[in-house]
gemmi code that builds the backbone of each chain (N, CA, C; Angstrom):
import gemmi

chains = {
    "A": [
        ("MET", (16.767, -16.223, 0.626), (16.140, -16.666, 1.880), (16.504, -15.701, 3.009)),
        ("ALA", (15.534, -15.367, 3.718), (15.738, -14.395, 4.791), (16.407, -15.057, 6.000)),
        ("ASP", (16.887, -14.236, 6.889), (17.519, -14.738, 8.100), (16.495, -15.442, 8.974)),
        ("PRO", (16.972, -16.362, 9.824), (16.011, -17.074, 10.680), (15.357, -16.155, 11.696)),
        ("MET", (14.166, -16.590, 12.139), (13.470, -15.853, 13.189), (14.031, -16.311, 14.519)),
        ("ARG", (13.890, -15.465, 15.511), (14.227, -15.898, 16.873), (12.921, -16.070, 17.615)),
        ("ILE", (12.685, -17.273, 18.073), (11.424, -17.582, 18.750), (11.731, -18.085, 20.152)),
        ("ARG", (11.041, -17.518, 21.129), (11.145, -18.026, 22.500), (9.755, -18.328, 22.974)),
        ("ALA", (9.580, -19.497, 23.479), (8.278, -19.873, 24.018), (8.489, -20.364, 25.433)),
        ("GLN", (7.831, -19.699, 26.377), (8.027, -20.048, 27.776), (6.709, -20.420, 28.409)),
        ("ALA", (6.681, -21.605, 29.008), (5.452, -22.056, 29.638), (5.332, -21.421, 31.018)),
        ("ALA", (4.110, -21.029, 31.359), (3.813, -20.517, 32.697), (2.417, -20.998, 33.033)),
        ("GLY", (2.330, -21.969, 33.950), (1.037, -22.540, 34.265), (0.535, -23.353, 33.086)),
        ("ASP", (-0.719, -23.108, 32.653), (-1.284, -23.894, 31.554), (-1.194, -23.150, 30.227)),
        ("LYS", (-0.367, -22.117, 30.167), (-0.211, -21.416, 28.894), (1.248, -21.051, 28.655)),
        ("ALA", (1.529, -20.682, 27.448), (2.904, -20.341, 27.115), (2.929, -19.012, 26.384)),
        ("THR", (3.876, -18.184, 26.766), (4.066, -16.902, 26.096), (5.096, -17.097, 24.991)),
        ("VAL", (4.717, -16.723, 23.775), (5.615, -16.887, 22.643), (6.053, -15.509, 22.184)),
        ("ARG", (7.356, -15.334, 22.069), (7.896, -14.072, 21.553), (8.663, -14.387, 20.283)),
        ("VAL", (8.373, -13.651, 19.241), (9.011, -13.893, 17.953), (9.675, -12.606, 17.477)),
        ("LEU", (10.898, -12.727, 17.034), (11.596, -11.605, 16.435), (11.969, -12.027, 15.021)),
        ("MET", (11.381, -11.383, 14.041), (11.651, -11.739, 12.652), (12.684, -10.774, 12.089)),
        ("SER", (13.385, -11.226, 11.092), (14.399, -10.375, 10.493), (13.900, -9.968, 9.109)),
        ("HIS", (13.414, -8.739, 9.018), (12.871, -8.281, 7.737), (12.974, -6.771, 7.636)),
        ("GLU", (13.226, -6.303, 6.445), (13.436, -4.877, 6.212), (12.171, -4.045, 6.458)),
        ("MET", (10.992, -4.563, 6.111), (9.709, -3.860, 6.277), (9.742, -2.462, 5.652)),
        ("GLU", (10.050, -2.407, 4.393), (10.097, -1.134, 3.652), (8.657, -0.711, 3.371)),
        ("THR", (8.339, 0.562, 3.644), (6.935, 0.974, 3.528), (6.513, 1.339, 2.106)),
        ("GLY", (7.477, 1.675, 1.273), (7.118, 2.185, -0.045), (6.930, 3.690, -0.036)),
        ("GLN", (7.099, 4.318, 1.140), (6.926, 5.767, 1.258), (8.269, 6.490, 1.161)),
        ("ARG", (9.351, 5.759, 1.457), (10.663, 6.404, 1.522), (11.248, 6.626, 0.138)),
        ("LYS", (12.150, 7.579, 0.053), (12.867, 7.814, -1.198), (14.351, 7.595, -0.947)),
        ("ASP", (15.037, 7.067, -1.954), (16.475, 6.867, -1.777), (17.224, 8.173, -2.060)),
        ("SER", (18.555, 8.127, -1.998), (19.329, 9.365, -2.118), (19.154, 10.016, -3.485)),
        ("ALA", (18.754, 9.223, -4.485), (18.532, 9.787, -5.817), (17.108, 10.315, -5.979)),
        ("GLY", (16.310, 10.222, -4.934), (14.953, 10.739, -4.985), (13.933, 9.771, -5.559)),
        ("LYS", (14.375, 8.544, -5.827), (13.430, 7.541, -6.342), (12.750, 6.853, -5.172)),
        ("PRO", (11.456, 6.566, -5.300), (10.814, 5.868, -4.193), (11.376, 4.445, -4.033)),
        ("VAL", (11.565, 4.043, -2.776), (12.013, 2.685, -2.485), (10.767, 1.799, -2.507)),
        ("PRO", (10.756, 0.752, -3.308), (9.528, -0.050, -3.383), (9.188, -0.737, -2.063)),
        ("ALA", (7.900, -0.884, -1.814), (7.441, -1.510, -0.578), (7.900, -2.961, -0.533)),
        ("TRP", (8.300, -3.397, 0.637), (8.740, -4.772, 0.833), (8.482, -5.111, 2.291)),
        ("PHE", (7.427, -5.819, 2.571), (7.057, -6.066, 3.958), (6.362, -7.412, 4.102)),
        ("ILE", (6.328, -7.889, 5.318), (5.656, -9.157, 5.614), (4.154, -8.923, 5.587)),
        ("GLN", (3.454, -9.740, 4.806), (2.008, -9.555, 4.689), (1.244, -10.519, 5.585)),
        ("GLU", (1.723, -11.747, 5.621), (0.969, -12.744, 6.372), (1.872, -13.491, 7.335)),
        ("VAL", (1.348, -13.683, 8.534), (2.081, -14.414, 9.550), (1.138, -15.476, 10.087)),
        ("SER", (1.655, -16.663, 10.320), (0.800, -17.656, 10.953), (1.622, -18.423, 11.975)),
        ("ALA", (0.924, -18.904, 12.996), (1.597, -19.637, 14.057), (0.809, -20.897, 14.343)),
        ("SER", (1.517, -21.964, 14.651), (0.829, -23.207, 14.995), (1.444, -23.790, 16.260)),
        ("HIS", (0.596, -24.533, 16.978), (0.987, -25.186, 18.221), (0.808, -26.682, 17.999)),
        ("ASN", (1.913, -27.425, 18.035), (1.887, -28.866, 17.742), (1.168, -29.165, 16.430)),
        ("GLY", (1.403, -28.350, 15.425), (0.828, -28.607, 14.102), (-0.560, -28.036, 13.893)),
        ("LYS", (-1.192, -27.520, 14.955), (-2.541, -26.965, 14.828), (-2.431, -25.438, 14.753)),
        ("ALA", (-3.019, -24.862, 13.695), (-2.928, -23.413, 13.516), (-3.647, -22.708, 14.658)),
        ("VAL", (-2.980, -21.770, 15.303), (-3.606, -21.060, 16.416), (-3.772, -19.569, 16.147)),
        ("LEU", (-2.919, -19.018, 15.308), (-2.973, -17.570, 15.094), (-2.560, -17.274, 13.667)),
        ("SER", (-3.281, -16.364, 13.035), (-2.796, -15.875, 11.750), (-2.947, -14.364, 11.774)),
        ("ALA", (-2.116, -13.691, 11.027), (-2.153, -12.239, 11.055), (-1.891, -11.697, 9.668)),
        ("GLN", (-2.477, -10.536, 9.412), (-2.163, -9.807, 8.186), (-1.510, -8.514, 8.630)),
        ("TRP", (-0.396, -8.212, 8.032), (0.329, -7.011, 8.409), (0.405, -6.041, 7.255)),
        ("GLY", (0.414, -4.771, 7.596), (0.657, -3.736, 6.605), (2.091, -3.267, 6.735)),
        ("PRO", (2.484, -2.333, 5.903), (3.860, -1.832, 5.971), (4.139, -1.011, 7.230)),
        ("ALA", (3.114, -0.743, 8.030), (3.323, 0.064, 9.234), (3.932, -0.729, 10.374)),
        ("VAL", (4.099, -2.025, 10.225), (4.759, -2.798, 11.270), (6.267, -2.518, 11.182)),
        ("SER", (6.898, -2.378, 12.330), (8.299, -1.943, 12.377), (9.253, -2.911, 11.688)),
        ("LYS", (10.408, -2.379, 11.347), (11.493, -3.182, 10.810), (11.888, -4.244, 11.834)),
        ("ASN", (12.272, -5.399, 11.360), (12.575, -6.546, 12.220), (11.443, -6.759, 13.229)),
        ("PRO", (10.286, -7.166, 12.714), (9.065, -7.167, 13.537), (9.142, -8.073, 14.764)),
        ("PHE", (8.479, -7.605, 15.786), (8.337, -8.344, 17.038), (6.874, -8.726, 17.182)),
        ("LEU", (6.658, -9.921, 17.652), (5.287, -10.376, 17.857), (5.246, -11.191, 19.133)),
        ("GLN", (4.258, -10.916, 19.970), (4.091, -11.712, 21.177), (2.652, -12.161, 21.295)),
        ("PHE", (2.471, -13.427, 21.616), (1.117, -13.930, 21.848), (1.187, -15.045, 22.879)),
        ("THR", (0.012, -15.446, 23.362), (-0.054, -16.452, 24.415), (-0.857, -17.649, 23.929)),
        ("VAL", (-0.236, -18.808, 24.002), (-0.908, -20.031, 23.561), (-1.475, -20.741, 24.785)),
        ("LYS", (-2.780, -21.030, 24.716), (-3.438, -21.719, 25.824), (-3.114, -23.208, 25.769)),
        ("GLY", (-2.986, -23.830, 26.916), (-2.807, -25.278, 26.981), (-1.470, -25.772, 26.479)),
        ("ALA", (-0.499, -24.899, 26.323), (0.812, -25.346, 25.860), (1.684, -25.671, 27.065)),
        ("LYS", (2.445, -26.735, 26.967), (3.338, -27.105, 28.067), (4.736, -27.332, 27.535)),
        ("ALA", (5.687, -27.482, 28.443), (7.082, -27.661, 28.046), (7.212, -28.850, 27.113)),
        ("GLY", (7.974, -28.682, 26.069), (8.183, -29.763, 25.103), (7.297, -29.643, 23.881)),
        ("ASP", (6.249, -28.811, 23.942), (5.378, -28.607, 22.783), (6.125, -27.839, 21.705)),
        ("LYS", (5.630, -28.010, 20.472), (6.300, -27.370, 19.358), (5.494, -26.163, 18.863)),
        ("ILE", (6.143, -25.031, 18.736), (5.520, -23.822, 18.194), (6.213, -23.507, 16.865)),
        ("ALA", (5.440, -23.374, 15.817), (6.025, -23.021, 14.523), (5.436, -21.693, 14.077)),
        ("VAL", (6.265, -20.845, 13.539), (5.809, -19.543, 13.040), (6.296, -19.392, 11.610)),
        ("SER", (5.423, -18.910, 10.735), (5.880, -18.671, 9.362), (5.327, -17.356, 8.855)),
        ("TRP", (6.019, -16.768, 7.913), (5.560, -15.521, 7.304), (5.738, -15.571, 5.797)),
        ("VAL", (4.976, -14.713, 5.103), (5.095, -14.540, 3.662), (5.156, -13.036, 3.420)),
        ("ASP", (6.103, -12.570, 2.621), (6.134, -11.135, 2.355), (5.511, -10.814, 0.997)),
        ("ASN", (5.450, -9.519, 0.669), (4.725, -9.131, -0.542), (5.486, -9.479, -1.817)),
        ("LYS", (6.727, -9.964, -1.675), (7.426, -10.458, -2.861), (7.303, -11.968, -2.982)),
        ("GLY", (6.542, -12.589, -2.088), (6.344, -14.035, -2.150), (7.416, -14.814, -1.417)),
        ("ASP", (8.360, -14.125, -0.803), (9.397, -14.791, -0.021), (8.754, -15.313, 1.261)),
        ("LYS", (9.227, -16.457, 1.733), (8.633, -16.980, 2.956), (9.661, -17.652, 3.834)),
        ("ARG", (9.277, -17.859, 5.065), (10.200, -18.475, 6.018), (9.381, -19.097, 7.141)),
        ("THR", (9.810, -20.257, 7.599), (9.160, -20.925, 8.723), (10.231, -21.322, 9.720)),
        ("ASP", (9.967, -21.089, 10.982), (10.888, -21.525, 12.023), (10.101, -22.142, 13.173)),
        ("GLU", (10.795, -22.992, 13.913), (10.136, -23.698, 15.007), (10.885, -23.483, 16.308)),
        ("ALA", (10.151, -23.633, 17.386), (10.780, -23.573, 18.705), (10.043, -24.543, 19.614)),
        ("ILE", (10.745, -24.987, 20.635), (10.155, -25.891, 21.622), (9.838, -25.066, 22.868)),
        ("VAL", (8.647, -25.283, 23.400), (8.262, -24.557, 24.620), (9.153, -25.011, 25.773)),
        ("SER", (9.689, -24.056, 26.517), (10.545, -24.426, 27.650), (9.885, -23.982, 28.960)),
    ],
    "B": [
        ("MET", (12.695, 1.084, -39.853), (12.201, 2.352, -39.296), (10.783, 2.154, -38.768)),
        ("HIS", (10.577, 2.440, -37.517), (9.246, 2.288, -36.928), (8.379, 3.497, -37.222)),
        ("THR", (7.153, 3.235, -37.521), (6.209, 4.349, -37.614), (5.770, 4.692, -36.196)),
        ("ARG", (5.184, 5.834, -36.060), (4.691, 6.279, -34.762), (3.627, 5.313, -34.228)),
        ("ARG", (2.771, 4.855, -35.160), (1.683, 3.968, -34.763), (2.229, 2.665, -34.166)),
        ("GLU", (3.266, 2.102, -34.848), (3.854, 0.859, -34.362), (4.432, 1.043, -32.957)),
        ("LEU", (5.117, 2.157, -32.788), (5.745, 2.418, -31.486), (4.700, 2.470, -30.386)),
        ("ILE", (3.589, 3.117, -30.685), (2.542, 3.257, -29.668), (1.961, 1.896, -29.314)),
        ("SER", (1.723, 1.067, -30.332), (1.108, -0.233, -30.046), (2.090, -1.117, -29.278)),
        ("GLN", (3.380, -0.999, -29.590), (4.364, -1.780, -28.837), (4.398, -1.331, -27.379)),
        ("ALA", (4.380, -0.040, -27.180), (4.411, 0.482, -25.820), (3.217, -0.027, -25.026)),
        ("ALA", (2.062, -0.047, -25.691), (0.856, -0.509, -25.018), (0.993, -1.982, -24.654)),
        ("ALA", (1.583, -2.781, -25.562), (1.736, -4.205, -25.312), (2.661, -4.423, -24.110)),
        ("VAL", (3.751, -3.661, -24.051), (4.696, -3.796, -22.943), (4.017, -3.413, -21.637)),
        ("ALA", (3.254, -2.336, -21.674), (2.561, -1.894, -20.468), (1.586, -2.964, -20.003)),
        ("GLY", (0.900, -3.569, -20.957), (-0.068, -4.609, -20.618), (0.624, -5.800, -19.975)),
        ("LEU", (1.765, -6.169, -20.528), (2.534, -7.289, -20.004), (2.988, -6.999, -18.580)),
        ("ALA", (3.496, -5.776, -18.385), (3.982, -5.393, -17.065), (2.853, -5.465, -16.047)),
        ("ALA", (1.669, -5.041, -16.460), (0.535, -5.062, -15.548), (0.192, -6.495, -15.172)),
        ("THR", (0.266, -7.400, -16.171), (-0.057, -8.795, -15.900), (0.933, -9.381, -14.906)),
        ("VAL", (2.218, -9.117, -15.153), (3.253, -9.632, -14.259), (3.067, -9.052, -12.862)),
        ("GLY", (2.768, -7.765, -12.801), (2.572, -7.109, -11.516), (1.391, -7.673, -10.745)),
        ("MET", (0.404, -8.142, -11.485), (-0.808, -8.651, -10.842), (-0.582, -10.012, -10.186)),
        ("LEU", (0.384, -10.776, -10.704), (0.531, -12.156, -10.259), (0.680, -12.321, -8.742)),
        ("PRO", (1.617, -11.587, -8.104), (1.740, -11.790, -6.666), (0.455, -11.426, -5.930)),
        ("ALA", (-0.233, -10.395, -6.396), (-1.475, -9.990, -5.733), (-2.511, -11.108, -5.796)),
        ("ALA", (-2.586, -11.767, -6.959), (-3.564, -12.833, -7.110), (-3.196, -14.028, -6.243)),
        ("ALA", (-1.872, -14.276, -6.109), (-1.425, -15.429, -5.338), (-1.678, -15.228, -3.847)),
        ("GLN", (-1.812, -13.987, -3.425), (-1.991, -13.729, -1.999), (-3.326, -13.045, -1.754)),
        ("ALA", (-4.362, -13.684, -2.212), (-5.683, -13.085, -2.129), (-6.135, -12.926, -0.684)),
        ("ALA", (-5.516, -13.703, 0.225), (-5.952, -13.660, 1.617), (-5.648, -12.305, 2.253)),
        ("TRP", (-4.667, -11.635, 1.731), (-4.295, -10.337, 2.293), (-5.295, -9.289, 1.818)),
        ("SER", (-5.992, -8.638, 2.737), (-7.081, -7.752, 2.317), (-6.563, -6.372, 1.959)),
        ("GLN", (-6.304, -6.199, 0.685), (-5.796, -4.958, 0.134), (-6.679, -3.763, 0.514)),
        ("ALA", (-7.992, -3.949, 0.403), (-8.922, -2.845, 0.653), (-8.783, -2.323, 2.072)),
        ("ALA", (-8.637, -3.248, 3.019), (-8.537, -2.843, 4.411), (-7.249, -2.074, 4.657)),
        ("PHE", (-6.163, -2.517, 4.020), (-4.888, -1.843, 4.234), (-4.797, -0.527, 3.469)),
        ("ASP", (-5.662, -0.330, 2.473), (-5.693, 0.934, 1.750), (-6.551, 1.971, 2.466)),
        ("ALA", (-7.351, 1.532, 3.417), (-8.316, 2.419, 4.052), (-7.630, 3.566, 4.774)),
        ("LYS", (-8.278, 4.732, 4.750), (-7.676, 5.927, 5.331), (-8.246, 6.268, 6.696)),
        ("SER", (-9.262, 5.567, 7.144), (-9.803, 5.849, 8.466), (-10.178, 4.535, 9.137)),
        ("MET", (-10.358, 4.601, 10.448), (-10.670, 3.379, 11.178), (-11.991, 2.775, 10.701)),
        ("ALA", (-13.003, 3.625, 10.502), (-14.315, 3.120, 10.097), (-14.214, 2.388, 8.759)),
        ("ASP", (-13.445, 2.956, 7.816), (-13.304, 2.317, 6.512), (-12.577, 0.982, 6.626)),
        ("ALA", (-11.532, 0.956, 7.457), (-10.754, -0.267, 7.606), (-11.600, -1.375, 8.221)),
        ("VAL", (-12.383, -1.014, 9.239), (-13.231, -2.016, 9.892), (-14.276, -2.532, 8.907)),
        ("LYS", (-14.823, -1.616, 8.112), (-15.813, -2.010, 7.115), (-15.201, -2.966, 6.091)),
        ("ALA", (-13.969, -2.658, 5.665), (-13.297, -3.502, 4.679), (-12.992, -4.888, 5.240)),
        ("LEU", (-12.863, -4.975, 6.555), (-12.620, -6.273, 7.182), (-13.926, -6.998, 7.476)),
        ("GLY", (-15.049, -6.379, 7.133), (-16.335, -7.037, 7.292), (-16.983, -6.796, 8.629)),
        ("GLY", (-16.601, -5.734, 9.321), (-17.174, -5.465, 10.629), (-18.241, -4.393, 10.575)),
        ("SER", (-19.036, -4.305, 11.635), (-20.065, -3.269, 11.715), (-19.436, -2.020, 12.346)),
        ("ALA", (-20.267, -1.033, 12.643), (-19.749, 0.217, 13.206), (-19.122, -0.057, 14.566)),
        ("PRO", (-17.883, 0.392, 14.787), (-17.216, 0.104, 16.056), (-17.743, 0.958, 17.200)),
        ("ALA", (-17.768, 0.382, 18.396), (-18.198, 1.095, 19.585), (-17.064, 1.061, 20.595)),
        ("GLU", (-16.860, 2.167, 21.309), (-15.777, 2.204, 22.284), (-16.141, 1.332, 23.485)),
        ("SER", (-15.165, 0.612, 23.995), (-15.444, -0.312, 25.086), (-14.287, -0.355, 26.061)),
        ("LYS", (-14.633, -0.522, 27.352), (-13.584, -0.608, 28.371), (-12.980, -2.000, 28.426)),
        ("ASP", (-13.617, -2.948, 27.761), (-13.111, -4.316, 27.807), (-11.926, -4.535, 26.880)),
        ("VAL", (-11.726, -3.584, 25.985), (-10.569, -3.676, 25.099), (-9.471, -2.812, 25.699)),
        ("THR", (-8.297, -3.360, 25.805), (-7.192, -2.560, 26.332), (-6.110, -2.399, 25.277)),
        ("LEU", (-5.607, -1.195, 25.217), (-4.519, -0.882, 24.303), (-3.372, -0.370, 25.163)),
        ("THR", (-2.255, -1.018, 25.092), (-1.107, -0.608, 25.884), (-0.026, -0.076, 24.967)),
        ("GLY", (0.458, 1.089, 25.277), (1.521, 1.682, 24.474), (2.118, 2.836, 25.242)),
        ("PRO", (3.185, 3.411, 24.746), (3.810, 4.526, 25.451), (2.991, 5.813, 25.261)),
        ("ASP", (3.059, 6.748, 26.241), (2.420, 8.052, 26.065), (3.230, 8.879, 25.082)),
        ("ILE", (4.540, 8.764, 25.211), (5.439, 9.474, 24.302), (6.405, 8.462, 23.714)),
        ("ALA", (6.436, 8.406, 22.382), (7.377, 7.500, 21.728), (8.524, 8.354, 21.202)),
        ("GLU", (9.732, 8.044, 21.661), (10.870, 8.842, 21.219), (11.166, 8.584, 19.762)),
        ("ASN", (11.025, 7.328, 19.352), (11.345, 6.943, 17.989), (10.090, 6.366, 17.332)),
        ("GLY", (9.545, 7.089, 16.385), (8.317, 6.644, 15.733), (8.484, 5.384, 14.908)),
        ("ALA", (9.727, 4.981, 14.649), (9.950, 3.778, 13.845), (9.657, 2.515, 14.637)),
        ("VAL", (9.730, 2.623, 15.948), (9.511, 1.450, 16.789), (8.629, 1.851, 17.969)),
        ("VAL", (7.331, 1.649, 17.838), (6.403, 1.978, 18.913), (5.765, 0.674, 19.380)),
        ("PRO", (6.100, 0.220, 20.582), (5.522, -1.039, 21.053), (4.049, -0.856, 21.414)),
        ("LEU", (3.195, -1.683, 20.872), (1.764, -1.621, 21.162), (1.276, -3.019, 21.520)),
        ("ALA", (0.375, -3.074, 22.473), (-0.229, -4.346, 22.824), (-1.720, -4.158, 22.889)),
        ("CYS", (-2.478, -5.103, 22.365), (-3.918, -5.006, 22.533), (-4.446, -6.297, 23.115)),
        ("ALA", (-5.464, -6.143, 23.916), (-6.048, -7.287, 24.585), (-7.533, -7.035, 24.740)),
        ("CYS", (-8.286, -8.107, 24.898), (-9.719, -7.964, 25.122), (-10.118, -8.890, 26.252)),
        ("ALA", (-10.860, -8.336, 27.221), (-11.227, -9.106, 28.394), (-12.412, -10.034, 28.127)),
        ("LEU", (-13.171, -9.767, 27.075), (-14.366, -10.562, 26.809), (-14.012, -11.845, 26.044)),
        ("PRO", (-14.788, -12.909, 26.234), (-14.543, -14.117, 25.442), (-15.110, -13.953, 24.028)),
        ("GLY", (-14.661, -14.779, 23.119), (-15.213, -14.782, 21.766), (-14.635, -13.736, 20.847)),
        ("VAL", (-13.375, -13.411, 21.034), (-12.736, -12.460, 20.122), (-12.237, -13.216, 18.899)),
        ("LYS", (-12.644, -12.733, 17.752), (-12.268, -13.396, 16.507), (-11.032, -12.749, 15.918)),
        ("ARG", (-10.965, -11.453, 16.102), (-9.966, -10.690, 15.417), (-9.535, -9.480, 16.240)),
        ("LEU", (-8.266, -9.185, 16.240), (-7.779, -7.962, 16.872), (-7.040, -7.171, 15.808)),
        ("ALA", (-7.239, -5.863, 15.802), (-6.556, -5.045, 14.802), (-5.918, -3.848, 15.493)),
        ("LEU", (-4.800, -3.422, 14.976), (-4.126, -2.221, 15.475), (-4.131, -1.191, 14.367)),
        ("LEU", (-4.549, 0.027, 14.690), (-4.619, 1.082, 13.682), (-3.960, 2.350, 14.194)),
        ("VAL", (-3.318, 3.060, 13.321), (-2.708, 4.350, 13.643), (-3.372, 5.388, 12.749)),
        ("GLU", (-4.080, 6.339, 13.387), (-4.956, 7.232, 12.633), (-4.230, 8.049, 11.575)),
        ("LYS", (-3.082, 8.624, 11.925), (-2.466, 9.572, 10.997), (-1.380, 8.968, 10.112)),
        ("ASN", (-1.259, 7.660, 10.095), (-0.331, 7.051, 9.148), (-0.933, 7.135, 7.745)),
        ("PRO", (-0.094, 7.014, 6.688), (-0.628, 7.102, 5.331), (-1.743, 6.065, 5.087)),
        ("ASN", (-1.569, 4.877, 5.631), (-2.641, 3.894, 5.633), (-2.897, 3.537, 7.092)),
        ("THR", (-4.167, 3.685, 7.488), (-4.478, 3.591, 8.914), (-4.176, 2.227, 9.526)),
        ("LEU", (-4.549, 1.166, 8.826), (-4.440, -0.169, 9.394), (-2.983, -0.606, 9.469)),
        ("ALA", (-2.562, -1.072, 10.642), (-1.175, -1.543, 10.782), (-1.128, -3.060, 10.758)),
        ("ALA", (-1.986, -3.707, 11.540), (-1.932, -5.169, 11.624), (-3.277, -5.724, 12.055)),
        ("VAL", (-3.593, -6.901, 11.542), (-4.809, -7.618, 11.923), (-4.393, -9.006, 12.390)),
        ("PHE", (-4.915, -9.441, 13.520), (-4.620, -10.774, 14.025), (-5.907, -11.584, 14.072)),
        ("ASP", (-5.893, -12.748, 13.429), (-7.028, -13.660, 13.492), (-6.742, -14.670, 14.584)),
        ("LEU", (-7.573, -14.666, 15.618), (-7.315, -15.517, 16.767), (-8.146, -16.792, 16.687)),
        ("SER", (-7.579, -17.877, 17.175), (-8.347, -19.112, 17.296), (-8.588, -19.342, 18.786)),
        ("ASP", (-9.239, -20.459, 19.120), (-9.481, -20.767, 20.532), (-8.183, -21.091, 21.260)),
        ("GLY", (-7.164, -21.400, 20.505), (-5.898, -21.838, 21.105), (-5.024, -20.724, 21.644)),
        ("VAL", (-5.394, -19.473, 21.366), (-4.571, -18.380, 21.884), (-5.428, -17.404, 22.677)),
        ("GLU", (-4.789, -16.720, 23.613), (-5.494, -15.708, 24.380), (-5.642, -14.454, 23.535)),
        ("SER", (-6.661, -13.663, 23.838), (-6.874, -12.439, 23.052), (-5.975, -11.343, 23.590)),
        ("ASN", (-4.724, -11.522, 23.326), (-3.711, -10.604, 23.827), (-2.489, -10.729, 22.923)),
        ("VAL", (-2.249, -9.732, 22.104), (-1.075, -9.781, 21.239), (-0.319, -8.454, 21.345)),
        ("SER", (0.971, -8.527, 21.148), (1.719, -7.275, 21.078), (2.716, -7.327, 19.929)),
        ("THR", (2.984, -6.150, 19.412), (3.943, -6.018, 18.326), (4.495, -4.600, 18.353)),
        ("ARG", (5.260, -4.252, 17.351), (5.800, -2.895, 17.268), (5.400, -2.304, 15.932)),
        ("VAL", (5.009, -1.044, 15.918), (4.594, -0.410, 14.667), (5.372, 0.884, 14.435)),
        ("LYS", (5.264, 1.363, 13.206), (5.853, 2.656, 12.849), (4.767, 3.719, 12.909)),
        ("MET", (5.128, 4.910, 13.346), (4.182, 6.024, 13.363), (4.848, 7.237, 12.733)),
        ("GLY", (4.159, 7.854, 11.803), (4.721, 9.005, 11.112), (4.733, 10.250, 11.976)),
        ("GLN", (3.729, 10.394, 12.815), (3.598, 11.583, 13.648), (2.689, 11.265, 14.819)),
        ("THR", (2.605, 12.219, 15.743), (1.716, 12.074, 16.887), (0.300, 11.785, 16.413)),
        ("SER", (-0.324, 10.784, 16.996), (-1.616, 10.359, 16.466), (-2.385, 9.546, 17.500)),
        ("GLN", (-3.683, 9.409, 17.244), (-4.488, 8.468, 18.005), (-4.157, 7.066, 17.504)),
        ("VAL", (-4.099, 6.119, 18.409), (-3.891, 4.723, 18.035), (-5.130, 3.959, 18.495)),
        ("PHE", (-5.605, 3.060, 17.670), (-6.805, 2.302, 18.009), (-6.494, 0.819, 18.097)),
        ("ALA", (-7.141, 0.154, 19.044), (-7.140, -1.309, 19.074), (-8.583, -1.712, 18.835)),
        ("VAL", (-8.819, -2.521, 17.848), (-10.175, -2.915, 17.509), (-10.316, -4.414, 17.724)),
        ("ALA", (-11.372, -4.805, 18.426), (-11.655, -6.228, 18.633), (-12.949, -6.565, 17.915)),
        ("MET", (-12.893, -7.546, 17.038), (-14.102, -7.997, 16.353), (-14.525, -9.300, 17.004)),
        ("MET", (-15.744, -9.297, 17.530), (-16.218, -10.440, 18.300), (-16.925, -11.443, 17.402)),
        ("ALA", (-17.045, -12.673, 17.924), (-17.702, -13.742, 17.172), (-19.179, -13.409, 16.916)),
        ("ASP", (-19.810, -12.628, 17.812), (-21.226, -12.296, 17.621), (-21.420, -11.071, 16.720)),
        ("GLY", (-20.359, -10.595, 16.092), (-20.500, -9.512, 15.131), (-20.264, -8.123, 15.692)),
        ("LYS", (-20.123, -8.039, 17.018), (-19.873, -6.725, 17.614), (-18.435, -6.285, 17.333)),
        ("VAL", (-18.250, -4.997, 17.195), (-16.908, -4.469, 16.994), (-16.645, -3.435, 18.085)),
        ("LEU", (-15.635, -3.688, 18.898), (-15.322, -2.805, 20.008), (-13.936, -2.220, 19.811)),
        ("PHE", (-13.730, -1.040, 20.354), (-12.390, -0.483, 20.226), (-11.945, 0.301, 21.457)),
        ("ALA", (-10.657, 0.499, 21.552), (-10.062, 1.346, 22.572), (-9.106, 2.273, 21.854)),
        ("GLN", (-8.908, 3.466, 22.406), (-7.990, 4.380, 21.745), (-7.057, 5.035, 22.742)),
        ("LYS", (-5.988, 5.553, 22.224), (-4.950, 6.163, 23.057), (-4.140, 7.077, 22.168)),
        ("GLU", (-3.718, 8.231, 22.750), (-2.877, 9.101, 21.948), (-1.413, 8.785, 22.241)),
        ("VAL", (-0.644, 8.628, 21.193), (0.794, 8.423, 21.356), (1.497, 9.604, 20.701)),
        ("LYS", (2.311, 10.302, 21.514), (3.064, 11.443, 20.982), (4.380, 10.927, 20.414)),
        ("VAL", (4.693, 11.381, 19.227), (5.913, 10.916, 18.571), (6.884, 12.082, 18.448)),
        ("THR", (8.097, 11.889, 18.963), (9.087, 12.958, 18.867), (9.829, 12.904, 17.539)),
        ("LEU", (10.057, 11.666, 17.044), (10.791, 11.515, 15.792), (10.019, 10.541, 14.923)),
        ("GLY", (9.535, 11.035, 13.777), (8.684, 10.221, 12.918), (9.394, 9.013, 12.354)),
        ("GLY", (8.621, 7.979, 12.048), (9.216, 6.734, 11.587), (8.942, 6.436, 10.126)),
        ("CYS", (8.303, 7.350, 9.412), (7.968, 7.049, 8.013), (8.841, 7.806, 7.036)),
        ("GLY", (9.508, 8.844, 7.488), (10.307, 9.662, 6.574), (11.610, 8.992, 6.178)),
        ("GLY", (12.431, 9.686, 5.428), (13.654, 9.061, 4.921), (14.841, 9.249, 5.840)),
    ],
}
model = gemmi.Model(1)
for chain_id, residues in chains.items():
    chain = gemmi.Chain(chain_id)
    for i, (resn, *xyz) in enumerate(residues, 1):
        res = gemmi.Residue()
        res.name, res.seqid = resn, gemmi.SeqId(i, " ")
        for name, pos in zip(("N", "CA", "C"), xyz):
            atom = gemmi.Atom()
            atom.name, atom.element = name, gemmi.Element(name[0])
            atom.pos, atom.b_iso = gemmi.Position(*pos), 0.0
            res.add_atom(atom)
        chain.add_residue(res)
    model.add_chain(chain)
structure = gemmi.Structure()
structure.add_model(model)
structure.setup_entities()
């Protein structure tokens, strides 16, 4: 199981800015190790976010997204106390879901 | 004692098995569009995502640094001023695979996302917005990279 994500959701007016920091190696499959063998690709492929249980955003990522990926988006109509959940699945089938409360 | 023929057929069986096992995760994650991420140019990637020919537009904004010191972490943000954006994509022209990320937006989020990508070398970066009416718009920007992010 991967490390937890860090999610911050801050309400401003009638919307909330959500910032997510995921903990993932994001190996591209292009690198070679010290023995010259290629390091197999290992990256987050799918990300989805929901607001109070309703899916609002989904994303497909390639290996070009940086290590320990950062994602920021804005949820309309979110107010303090609402629940934001973010989950990802990587190309090895590993997954993780974390939640945060809008402040 | 194995004959040569037996050895060959065993090798083939093992290879076949390995291929089947290797295929499993791909089949389980059919939602991830392999073709789009394999594409080598923006036009191919947009086509693989089901879009028409992209047109440059001032309504799409791509925010990023002019010079990125570290190609491993290049902050990029894309936004679209027009309503009805279905999808936003970030592409880096000279990366081994052009497409970096695709975001499927619902009505619940604004058409404004940011993330960080890796860049192998100085390149044009594209933000592509696919609209609900089928139009595909894009914005581009050159980002100079001092230290590549794809090497070892």
